C-alpha positions as CSV (number, residue, x, y, z in Angstrom):
1,M,139.2,-36.6,323.9
2,T,136.8,-34.5,325.9
3,E,135.1,-35.6,329.0
4,N,131.7,-35.8,327.4
5,E,132.8,-38.5,325.0
6,W,133.1,-40.9,327.9
7,R,130.2,-42.5,329.7
8,K,129.9,-44.0,333.2
9,S,127.4,-46.7,334.1
10,S,124.2,-45.3,335.5
11,H,124.8,-47.6,338.4
12,S,127.9,-45.7,339.4
13,H,126.0,-42.5,340.3
14,Q,128.6,-40.1,341.6
15,A,131.3,-42.8,342.3
16,T,134.8,-42.2,341.0
17,D,135.9,-45.8,340.9
18,C,134.2,-47.2,337.9
19,V,134.8,-48.2,334.3
20,E,133.9,-45.8,331.5
21,V,133.3,-46.4,327.8
22,D,133.7,-44.0,325.0
23,R,130.6,-43.0,323.0
24,H,131.5,-45.5,320.2
25,L,132.0,-48.4,322.6
26,R,135.5,-49.0,321.2
27,R,137.5,-48.0,324.3
28,V,137.3,-48.5,328.0
29,R,139.1,-46.9,330.9
30,D,139.3,-46.7,334.6
31,S,137.9,-43.5,335.9
32,K,140.7,-43.3,338.5
33,N,143.3,-43.6,335.8
34,P,141.8,-42.0,332.6
35,S,145.1,-41.9,330.7
36,A,145.2,-45.7,330.5
37,V,142.8,-46.6,327.7
38,L,142.0,-50.2,326.4
39,T,140.7,-50.6,322.8
40,V,138.2,-53.4,322.5
41,D,136.1,-55.1,319.9
42,V,132.5,-54.1,320.6
43,R,131.0,-57.6,319.7
44,S,133.6,-59.3,321.9
45,L,132.9,-56.9,324.8
46,V,129.1,-57.4,324.6
47,A,129.5,-61.2,324.4
48,H,131.7,-61.1,327.5
49,L,129.4,-58.9,329.5
50,R,126.4,-61.1,328.7
51,T,128.2,-64.2,330.1
52,A,129.6,-62.4,333.2
């Protein structure tokens, strides 16, 4: 996976300690540990973020 396939929140600016999502919104990772990737269901993730 190339770097441009991952997106950081626009709220992160230049920070290095943030969560990134892949361009298909199927995987998330910690920018400090990019080798650890979590695969998620998009609908479940969006539902969770709306209630958080």
